[in-house]
Backbone as a ProteinNet text record, in pm:
[ID]
protein_1_A
[PRIMARY]
MLRILNFDSAKDGVFSGGNEPNSPEKAILGPDLVDKLQIDVAEQYLIEQRLQDQDWDTIKSGSEHRFGVSSSSSKSALAMRVSRRRKKHIEIRSLFEQASLKKRSKRQQGKKHNWETGVQNGHVRAEETMWAEHEACAERTQRERRERPQGTSPKTCDQELTRCITPREAAAAADMLLAFLGQAELRGVMAQTDCLSIVRVRSRLREQADVRCR
[TERTIARY]
901.8	774	789.7	734.9	744.7	657.2	705.9	621.8	522.1	412.8	310.2	364.5	430.1	488.9	636.7	720.3	862.2	933.2	888.2	951.8	1055.9	1177.7	1287.2	1275.2	1223.5	1228.4	1095.5	1092.7	969.5	936.4	1037.7	1013.1	940	927.7	853.7	713.6	647.7	523	408.4	421.8	314.4	291.3	163.1	129.7	45.6	56	-23.5	11	125.9	167.7	86.7	-2.7	-87	-47.5	-145.4	-118.1	-173.3	-217	-274.6	-163.9	-174.8	-73.1	-75.4	42.7	52.8	-36.4	-115.9	-205.2	-226.7	-252.5	-264.3	-372.8	-486.5	-596.2	-563.5	-457.3	-420.5	-347.5	-298.7	-230.1	-336	-363.7	-474	-435.6	-316.7	-271.4	-207.8	-267.7	-213.1	-85	-3.3	125.3	109.7	2.3	-18.3	-43.4	-124.8	-154	-29.8	46.5	170.5	265.9	279.7	367.4	313.4	183.7	122.9	139.9	119.1	125.7	264.7	358.1	496.3	500.3	435.3	430.8	543.3	626	733.7	679.1	764.8	721.6	674.4	744.7	708.4	571.4	546.2	416.3	305.3	335.7	236.9	197	296.9	269.5	177.4	208	127.5	-16.8	-32.5	-166.9	-248.3	-186.2	-259.6	-296.5	-210.5	-243.6	-365.6	-368.8	-483.3	-610.6	-599.8	-716.6	-772.4	-684.9	-728.9	-761.8	-768	-811.8	-716.5	-588.5	-489.8	-467.4	-442.8	-415.7	-271.3	-245.4	-114.7	-1.6	-30.1	74.6	123.8	28.5	64.5	138.4	89.7	154.3	296.6	315.1	448.1	544.1	496.5	580.9	619.7	521.7	549.8	640.8	621.9	705	849.7	869.7	1006	1072.8	994.5	1050.3	1097	1022	1053.4	1151.6	1134.9	1210.6	1306.2	1311.2	1403.3	1344.7	1409.8	1364.8	1432.3	1352.8	1407.9	1318.8	1358.7	1279.1	1143.5	1134.1	1008.1	921.7	959	880.4	789.8	776.3	681.1	539	443.4	304.6	252	285	236.3	296.5	424.6	489.7	431.7	405.7	346.9	206.7	129.9	-6.5	-5.6	91.8	102.7	132.2	213.3	245.2	121.3	42.1	-81.9	-179.2	-188.7	-280.7	-245.5	-117.3	-74.3	-115.3	-99.4	-137.4	-288.8	-364.9	-511.2	-556	-493.6	-530.8	-487	-375.9	-316.6	-380.6	-421.1	-465.7	-610.4	-694.4	-834.8	-848.5	-753.8	-759.5	-745	-655.8	-635.5	-757.8	-810.8	-931.8	-1046.8	-1060.2	-1167.4	-1153.8	-1030.9	-1007.9	-1046.1	-1012.2	-1047	-1198.2	-1263.7	-1409.2	-1476.8	-1428.2	-1483.3	-1462.2	-1342.6	-1313.7	-1403.6	-1428.6	-1515	-1658.6	-1708.1	-1843.7	-1857	-1756	-1760	-1759.1	-1677.4	-1670.3	-1803.4	-1864.8	-1993	-2101.8	-2099	-2198.7	-2186.7	-2063.8	-2042.9	-2086	-2057.1	-2094.2	-2245.8	-2316.4	-2461.9	-2522.2	-2463.6	-2514.7	-2491.9	-2379.9	-2347.5	-2410.8	-2472.6	-2532.9	-2651.9	-2663.6	-2784.6	-2872.8	-2991.3	-3079.5	-3144	-3057.2	-3103.9	-3081	-3171.7	-3149.8	-3139.2	-3196.7	-3173.8	-3197.6	-3148.8	-3158.9	-3303.3	-3328.2	-3461.4	-3558.2	-3520.7	-3616.5	-3651.9	-3547.7	-3575.9	-3639.7	-3585.5	-3637.9	-3774.9	-3806.9	-3933.7	-4042.1	-4027	-4125.6	-4262.1	-4266.7	-4396.4	-4467.7	-4392.2	-4451.5	-4502.7	-4425.2	-4467.3	-4595.9	-4604.6	-4725	-4845.9	-4824.8	-4936.3	-4985.2	-4891.4	-4929.1	-5005.6	-4955.2	-5018.8	-5161.5	-5180.9	-5314.8	-5409.1	-5358.6	-5443.6	-5496.9	-5408.3	-5451.7	-5537.7	-5512.6	-5596.9	-5739.6	-5752	-5885	-5956.8	-5882	-5943.2	-5990.6	-5911.5	-5948.3	-6075.1	-6081.6	-6199.5	-6324	-6308.6	-6423.2	-6471	-6378.9	-6416.6	-6489.2	-6442.3	-6507.8	-6649.8	-6667.6	-6802.5	-6894.6	-6842.4	-6923.8	-6968.1	-6873.4	-6908	-7015.4	-7010.2	-7111.4	-7249.4	-7250.9	-7379.8	-7439.5	-7351.4	-7399.4	-7424.5	-7392.2	-7410.8	-7560.5	-7605.3	-7748	-7792.9	-7918.4	-7972.4	-7978.8	-7955.2	-7960.8	-7828.9	-7731.8	-7600	-7517.8	-7439.4	-7359.3	-7239.9	-7214.1	-7099.4	-6968	-6867.1	-6733.7	-6676.2	-6590.6	-6521.3	-6422.3	-6378.5	-6281.9	-6156	-6110	-5988.1	-6007.9	-6126	-6152.7	-6153.4	-6216.5	-6221.6	-6082.4	-6005.5	-5870.3	-5782.9	-5795.3	-5716.1	-5751.5	-5880.6	-5923.6	-5886.1	-5885	-5862.9	-5718.3	-5625.2	-5485	-5428.9	-5366.4	-5302.9	-5151.9	-5075.4	-4929.5	-4884.6	-4956	-4920.9	-4939.1	-5051	-5078.2	-4978.4	-4943.9	-4846.1	-4709.3	-4673.6	-4546.1	-4547.6	-4664.2	-4676	-4663.7	-4718.8	-4706.4	-4560.6	-4486.8	-4343.9	-4268.7	-4307.8	-4249.3	-4268.2	-4390.9	-4424	-4345.9	-4331.9	-4256.9	-4109.9	-4050.2	-3910	-3891	-3988.4	-3980.3	-3988.7	-4074.9	-4089.8	-3959.6	-3898.5	-3774.6	-3656.6	-3668.6	-3559.2	-3552.5	-3648.6	-3647.2	-3530.5	-3470.1	-3348.4	-3368.3	-3483.7	-3504.4	-3526.1	-3543	-3566.9	-3446.4	-3334.9	-3215.7	-3175.6	-3148.6	-3108.4	-3222.6	-3347.9	-3462.8	-3464.7	-3431.3	-3429.5	-3293.4	-3243.9	-3113.1	-3117.4	-3004	-2997.7	-3034.1	-2994.7	-3026.6	-3177	-3248.2	-3394.2	-3457.8	-3404.9	-3458	-3431.5	-3315.1	-3284.5	-3377.5	-3418.3	-3514.4	-3648	-3688.5	-3813.1	-3801.2	-3685.1	-3662.8	-3676.2	-3619.3	-3628.1	-3772.7	-3846.1	-3986.8	-4065.2	-4038.9	-4109.4	-4080.4	-3954.6	-3918.7	-3995.3	-4008.8	-4085.4	-4232.1	-4286.6	-4426.3	-4445.2	-4349	-4358.7	-4350.2	-4265.8	-4257	-4390.4	-4454.4	-4583.6	-4689.9	-4678.7	-4777.9	-4738	-4624.8	-4574.5	-4551.7	-4500.4	-4468.3	-4318.4	-4277	-4134	-4069.5	-3962.8	-3893.5	-3806.8	-3826.5	-3750.1	-3630.4
-711.9	-777.4	-928.7	-1003	-1148.8	-1203.7	-1308	-1376.9	-1465.3	-1496.8	-1579.8	-1718.7	-1775.9	-1907.9	-1897.7	-1899.7	-1880.5	-2015	-2102.2	-2232.5	-2221.3	-2263.7	-2242.6	-2329.3	-2446.4	-2541.3	-2549.5	-2516.3	-2527.3	-2672.6	-2758.9	-2900.7	-2967.7	-2895.2	-2952	-2990.5	-2899.8	-2932	-2967.9	-2949	-2988.7	-2877.6	-2849.8	-2751.7	-2820.1	-2775.7	-2822.3	-2962.2	-3012.6	-3141.2	-3256.3	-3231.1	-3337.6	-3368.4	-3412.5	-3452.7	-3353	-3235.6	-3139.2	-3056.5	-3025.9	-2943.9	-2802.2	-2738.2	-2599.9	-2512.8	-2423.8	-2338.5	-2209.4	-2097.9	-1967.6	-1963.1	-2033.1	-2023.2	-2087.8	-2166.2	-2229.1	-2132.9	-2020.5	-1922.1	-1841.3	-1879.4	-1820.9	-1688	-1680	-1556.8	-1464.3	-1347.6	-1251.9	-1188.6	-1134	-1075	-958.8	-878.9	-765.9	-814.7	-920.4	-974.6	-1037.8	-1107.8	-1170	-1064.4	-953.3	-844.9	-779	-753.6	-684.1	-762.4	-893.3	-976.8	-1033.6	-1004.6	-1052.8	-1205	-1270.2	-1416.5	-1468.3	-1556.4	-1611.3	-1723.2	-1768.9	-1866.3	-1996.5	-2040.8	-2166.5	-2156.4	-2045.8	-2027.6	-2012.7	-1944.7	-1929.1	-2066	-2149.7	-2285.1	-2359.6	-2353.6	-2424	-2373.7	-2241.7	-2183.3	-2222.6	-2214.6	-2245.3	-2392.9	-2479.1	-2621.6	-2649.5	-2586.4	-2607.5	-2547.9	-2436.4	-2376.6	-2467.8	-2552.1	-2648.5	-2784.3	-2787	-2906.2	-3023.8	-2995.1	-3102.6	-3156.5	-3287.2	-3345.3	-3314.4	-3326.4	-3284.8	-3376.9	-3502.5	-3591.3	-3541.7	-3505.6	-3454.5	-3322	-3235.3	-3105	-3121.4	-3209.8	-3233.2	-3283	-3378	-3432.9	-3325.2	-3244.5	-3138.2	-3031.7	-2998.9	-2897	-2942.7	-3067.6	-3120.1	-3127.6	-3160.4	-3169	-3031.9	-2927.9	-2794.2	-2717.9	-2734.1	-2649.2	-2725.9	-2858	-2937.5	-2985.5	-3085.3	-3144.6	-3073.1	-3040.9	-2977.5	-3010.8	-2965.4	-2991.7	-2921.6	-2818.9	-2744.7	-2794.9	-2911.2	-2963.4	-3079.1	-3101.1	-3203	-3152.3	-3244.3	-3204.7	-3108.1	-3133.7	-3045.8	-2906.1	-2898.9	-2768.3	-2691.2	-2762.6	-2697.8	-2646.8	-2729.8	-2690.2	-2568.2	-2561.8	-2448.5	-2318.8	-2328.2	-2209	-2154.2	-2244.9	-2201.9	-2144.6	-2211.6	-2166.6	-2026.2	-1999.6	-1866.3	-1758.2	-1788.7	-1691.2	-1668.2	-1773.8	-1760.1	-1673.3	-1694.5	-1616.6	-1470.7	-1449	-1315.5	-1225.4	-1283.9	-1202.2	-1233.4	-1132.2	-1150.1	-1189.1	-1143.9	-1178.7	-1329.5	-1391.2	-1536	-1610.1	-1563.3	-1626.4	-1620.8	-1507.8	-1491.3	-1590.4	-1611.4	-1707.7	-1848.9	-1885.7	-2019	-2034	-1927.2	-1932.8	-1950.1	-1879.5	-1892.8	-2033.6	-2087.8	-2223.4	-2324.6	-2303.8	-2394.8	-2389.6	-2269.3	-2254.7	-2319.9	-2302.5	-2362.4	-2514.5	-2568	-2712.7	-2767.3	-2696.4	-2740.9	-2737.1	-2633.1	-2620	-2732.9	-2766.5	-2875.6	-3008.7	-3026.7	-3152.1	-3168.3	-3059.1	-3066	-3089.9	-3028.2	-3048.2	-3191	-3249.6	-3383.8	-3494.8	-3458.2	-3561.2	-3625.1	-3752.9	-3821.4	-3832.7	-3781.3	-3783.5	-3920.9	-4018.9	-4155.8	-4185.9	-4140	-4143	-4284.3	-4379.4	-4519.4	-4597.7	-4720.6	-4800	-4816.4	-4782.3	-4805.8	-4691.2	-4581.2	-4471.1	-4410.1	-4377.6	-4314.9	-4413.4	-4533.7	-4630.7	-4680.8	-4666.8	-4720.8	-4618.2	-4498.6	-4394.1	-4428.7	-4504.4	-4542.9	-4637.2	-4734.4	-4828.5	-4755.5	-4656.2	-4581	-4504.7	-4441.9	-4366	-4457.7	-4574.4	-4667.7	-4714.8	-4744.4	-4788.7	-4680.3	-4557	-4445.5	-4426.6	-4424.6	-4397.2	-4513.8	-4636.2	-4752.1	-4746.1	-4711.4	-4703.8	-4580.1	-4474.2	-4355.3	-4386.4	-4461.6	-4498.4	-4587.7	-4680.8	-4768.5	-4687.2	-4587.5	-4500.6	-4422.7	-4368	-4290.5	-4378	-4501.1	-4593	-4625.4	-4645.7	-4675.5	-4557	-4436.3	-4316.4	-4303.3	-4328.9	-4322	-4425.8	-4544.6	-4650	-4609.8	-4549.9	-4505.4	-4397	-4310.5	-4205.4	-4264.8	-4365.2	-4426.6	-4498.7	-4557.8	-4636.5	-4551.8	-4422.9	-4337.4	-4318.6	-4341.2	-4323.9	-4180.7	-4169	-4035.2	-3956.3	-3827.7	-3741.8	-3725.1	-3810.5	-3796.1	-3696.3	-3620.7	-3519.2	-3584.7	-3545.8	-3604.3	-3561.9	-3647.9	-3614.1	-3500.6	-3423.1	-3318.2	-3383.2	-3303.9	-3354.1	-3403.6	-3329.3	-3368.6	-3500	-3518.4	-3642.8	-3761.4	-3742.9	-3851.4	-3881.7	-3777	-3797.5	-3869.7	-3830.5	-3894.5	-4041.1	-4071.3	-4209.9	-4289.4	-4222.4	-4291.5	-4336.1	-4248.2	-4276.3	-4378.9	-4480.4	-4586.2	-4572.5	-4640.8	-4637.8	-4682.4	-4779.6	-4828.9	-4718.5	-4645.3	-4537	-4422.2	-4393.8	-4288.1	-4325.3	-4454.4	-4500.5	-4486.1	-4516.3	-4500.7	-4353.9	-4265.1	-4121.6	-4077.7	-4133.2	-4101.7	-4151.3	-4271.5	-4324.2	-4225.9	-4176.5	-4085.1	-3954.6	-3904.7	-3781.3	-3799.2	-3912.5	-3938.3	-3951.4	-4016.7	-4029.2	-3891.8	-3807.7	-3671.6	-3593.3	-3602.5	-3529	-3585.1	-3710.6	-3772.5	-3732.4	-3654.1	-3610.1	-3514.5	-3527.8	-3451.3	-3301	-3250.4	-3105.7	-3052.8	-3143.9	-3101.1	-3123.9	-3160	-3183.2	-3056.5	-3070.8	-2957.6	-2885.3	-2923.4	-2858.6	-2888.5	-3011.7	-3050.5	-3108.9	-3076.6	-3127.3	-3278.8	-3343.3	-3488.5	-3536.7	-3461.1	-3501.9	-3503.6	-3408.3	-3405.7	-3525.4	-3559	-3675.2	-3804.2	-3812.6	-3931	-3940.4	-3826.1	-3826.5	-3883.2	-3846.8	-3901.4	-4052	-4097.8	-4241.6	-4314.6	-4255.1	-4318.5	-4323.7	-4213.7	-4212	-4317.5	-4327.7	-4426.8	-4568.3	-4592.8	-4725.8	-4758.9	-4660.3	-4682.5	-4710.2	-4637.8	-4659.5	-4799.1	-4843.7	-4978.2	-5084.9	-5058.2	-5153.4	-5163.6	-5048.8	-5049	-5120.7	-5108.6	-5171.8	-5313.4	-5361	-5494.6	-5509.3	-5401.6	-5405.7	-5423.1	-5515.4	-5540.4	-5423	-5368.2	-5253.3	-5300.4	-5239.8	-5281.2	-5191.1
6431.9	6460	6445.3	6535.5	6530.5	6420.6	6355	6258.2	6331.6	6262.8	6326.9	6354.6	6257.7	6277.7	6243.3	6341.9	6320.3	6317.2	6226.6	6213.4	6102.6	6132.1	6038.4	5914.1	5929.6	5818.9	5747.3	5619.4	5541.4	5514.6	5518.5	5491.9	5606.6	5719	5832.2	5787.7	5712	5645.2	5734.8	5864.9	5955.1	6055.1	6080.5	6184.1	6288.4	6409.1	6523.6	6568.9	6531.1	6584	6530.9	6435.9	6383	6241.3	6160.8	6024.6	5924	5969.6	5879.7	5816.6	5686.7	5621.8	5674.2	5663.7	5707.6	5620.3	5680.5	5603.3	5679.2	5606.3	5672.4	5777.3	5753.3	5848.2	5982.3	5989.4	6115.4	6208.2	6154.2	6237.4	6311.2	6434.6	6509.3	6571.6	6624.4	6689.1	6585.9	6568.8	6473.7	6524.9	6434.9	6476	6572.8	6555.4	6647.2	6789.7	6801.5	6934.2	6996	6913.4	6961.3	7016.2	6942.9	6988.7	7114.5	7116.5	7230.1	7360	7352.8	7472.9	7497.2	7403.6	7415.7	7431.2	7337.8	7337	7248.9	7302.9	7221.4	7132	7041.9	6941.7	7006.2	7110.2	7175.8	7241.9	7310.7	7375.6	7272.7	7163.1	7056.7	7001.4	6983.7	6935.1	7031.5	7160.7	7261.2	7262.3	7261.8	7267.8	7145.6	7028.3	6906	6897.9	6951.8	6952.7	7039.7	7157.7	7247.3	7189	7120.6	7056.2	6947.9	6890.7	6790.3	6852.3	6985.7	7059.4	7044.1	7027.9	7023.8	7165.1	7175.3	7306.8	7347.5	7477.9	7529	7485	7458	7406.5	7270.9	7184.6	7052.2	7063.7	7152.2	7170.1	7222.7	7319.8	7377	7269.8	7189.5	7084	6982.8	6941.7	6845.6	6902.5	7030.3	7094	7104.6	7143.5	7154.7	7018.4	6915.7	6780.8	6732	6767.1	6717.6	6806.4	6938	7029.5	7120.7	7106.1	7184.5	7316	7373.2	7499	7615.3	7716.5	7836.3	7954.8	8071.7	8191.6	8185.4	8102.1	8089.7	7974.6	7918.9	7806.7	7848.4	7979.2	8024.8	8000.9	7998.4	7971.1	8076.4	8201.5	8308.4	8296.6	8259.8	8244.9	8126.8	8017.5	7900.3	7931.5	8001.5	8038.1	8129.5	8217.8	8309.3	8233.3	8129.6	8051.2	7981.3	7926.2	7860.3	7962.6	8077.4	8182.6	8231.6	8247.5	8293.6	8194.6	8065.8	7963.6	7962.5	7982.4	7985	8102.4	8216.4	8334.8	8323.1	8257.1	8252.7	8148	8033.8	7920.2	7883.2	7883.7	7846.8	7699.6	7615.7	7473.7	7453.6	7529.7	7518.8	7572.2	7684.1	7739.4	7639.5	7573.1	7475.3	7360.3	7313.6	7205.6	7248.2	7370.8	7419.8	7437.7	7481.9	7496.3	7360.8	7259.9	7124.9	7071.2	7093.5	7047.1	7116	7245.1	7320.2	7269.1	7240	7187.2	7050.6	6965.7	6833.2	6842.2	6931.4	6949.1	6998.5	7096.2	7150.6	7043.7	6959.3	6853.9	6752.8	6713.2	6618	6677.1	6807.8	6872.6	6877.5	6905.3	6911.8	6774.8	6670.8	6536.2	6489.2	6531.2	6486.5	6566.5	6676.6	6761.3	6692.2	6705.7	6663.8	6786	6774.7	6890.6	6903.6	6910.9	6931.5	7078.6	7163	7307.1	7359.9	7289.5	7321.7	7194.9	7187.3	7066	7024.8	6898.4	6844.3	6856.7	6920.3	6938.2	6804.2	6723.4	6595.5	6498.8	6491.4	6397.2	6436.9	6564.5	6611	6628.4	6564.3	6589.4	6533.7	6422	6365.5	6460.8	6515.3	6610.4	6733.2	6779.7	6898.1	6872	6753.3	6720.7	6708.8	6644.4	6629.8	6766.1	6854.5	6989	7062.5	7050.2	7119.1	7072.2	6939.6	6888.2	6910.9	6906.4	6934.7	7077.3	7170.3	7309.6	7333.5	7257.1	7269	7223.8	7113.1	7064.4	7164.5	7224.4	7324.9	7444.5	7481.2	7592.9	7560.5	7437.5	7398	7395.8	7345.6	7341.8	7483.1	7575.3	7712.8	7776.5	7744	7798.1	7745.9	7615.4	7557.6	7619.9	7644.2	7705.2	7845.7	7921.2	8056.3	8053.6	7952.4	7941.6	7912.7	7824.3	7790.6	7910.1	7992.2	8106.2	8230.3	8223.8	8340.8	8368.3	8490.2	8522.9	8498.6	8454.2	8430.1	8560.4	8550.3	8667.4	8738.1	8705.4	8768.7	8688.5	8757.7	8688.7	8620.5	8496.5	8425.3	8488.6	8471.6	8522.1	8438.9	8501.2	8425.9	8330.7	8234.3	8135.9	8205.1	8306.8	8378	8451.3	8510.9	8583	8488.2	8371.8	8274.5	8220.8	8196.3	8143.6	8244.5	8372.4	8477	8488.9	8480.1	8491.9	8368.3	8255.5	8128.8	8111.4	8142.5	8113.3	8210.7	8155.6	8233.8	8220.5	8306.1	8290.6	8152.1	8096.8	7963.5	7859.3	7870.8	7776.7	7794.9	7920	7946	7889.3	7899.9	7843	7691.6	7630.2	7485.2	7445.5	7528.9	7502.1	7509.8	7606.5	7617.7	7495.4	7445.9	7322.2	7207.4	7197.4	7087.7	7099.3	7222.5	7244.3	7207	7246	7212.7	7062.6	6995	6849.8	6783.8	6838.2	6786.5	6802.1	6919.3	6945.8	6868	6821.7	6748.1	6602.4	6554.5	6416.1	6392.4	6273.6	6243.1	6258.5	6214.8	6219.7	6361.2	6457.5	6595.3	6685.4	6627.3	6708.2	6781.8	6908.7	6989.7	7057.5	7025.9	7089.5	7238.6	7273.9	7414.7	7448.7	7564.2	7606.9	7623.2	7601.1	7611.1	7751.1	7852	7989.5	8012.7	7951.4	7965.5	7896.3	7777.7	7705.8	7783.3	7844.7	7924.6	8045.1	8098.3	8209	8162.9	8040.4	7985.1	7968.2	7922.2	7904.8	8038	8144.1	8275.8	8325.6	8305.3	8346.7	8270.3	8140.2	8059.8	8108.4	8144.8	8194.6	8322.5	8410	8533.2	8502.6	8406.8	8367.9	8310.9	8231.8	8174.1	8282.1	8381.6	8492.8	8564.8	8584.4	8652.6	8570.6	8440.3	8353.3	8313.4	8370	8336.3	8187.1	8126.2	7984.5	7971.6	7895.3	7879.3	7806.3	7865.6	7807.7	7691.8	7576.8	7459.4	7438.7
[MASK]
++++++++++++++++++++++++++++++++++++++++++++++++++++++++++++++++++++++++++++++++++++++++++++++++++++++++++++++++++++++++++++++++++++++++++++++++++++++++++++++++++++++++++++++++++++++++++++++++++++++++++++++++++++++

């Protein structure tokens, strides 16, 4: 049975071509899988490096150090060997899919939902602006109601709302929404592309209202 890591020298002290110490959890391919798929030590090394998201320069350097330099040790040749194994074996494809999902999950957790400079830090200002303009809108609506001639039918709520909201107020609402989405506990609720779309809409609204975009 093949060993998981068949490196002759214990003094090598490095796994995956990087600076991390050798450790059992780094052996991704179990001996049973290695035997079943008939993966040699060199291919096992390549596959495990890619599963750990090592770049090809690092992998090439580590491969040449362990297995020597040859015509098949170029980056393209090494990549082709890994690609063939991925296409041929569903077990290898599954491992890469799991690694990709884990990487994506960590990236999303680590993202700061600061869709543009000042969104998170400026959430109080955005809320104050929104509510100030909301109060002004409500006051204007009340004034219009008082001045409405008797006998005329009042506008529907939708009509009043449509008339009330201005581009400036809509931009303030977008500010408030972005500040809300920027809270740490809400990270990942909305995709970054969707938030960027809101930012673009807000910028257009500010242009219409002649408000300088900050």
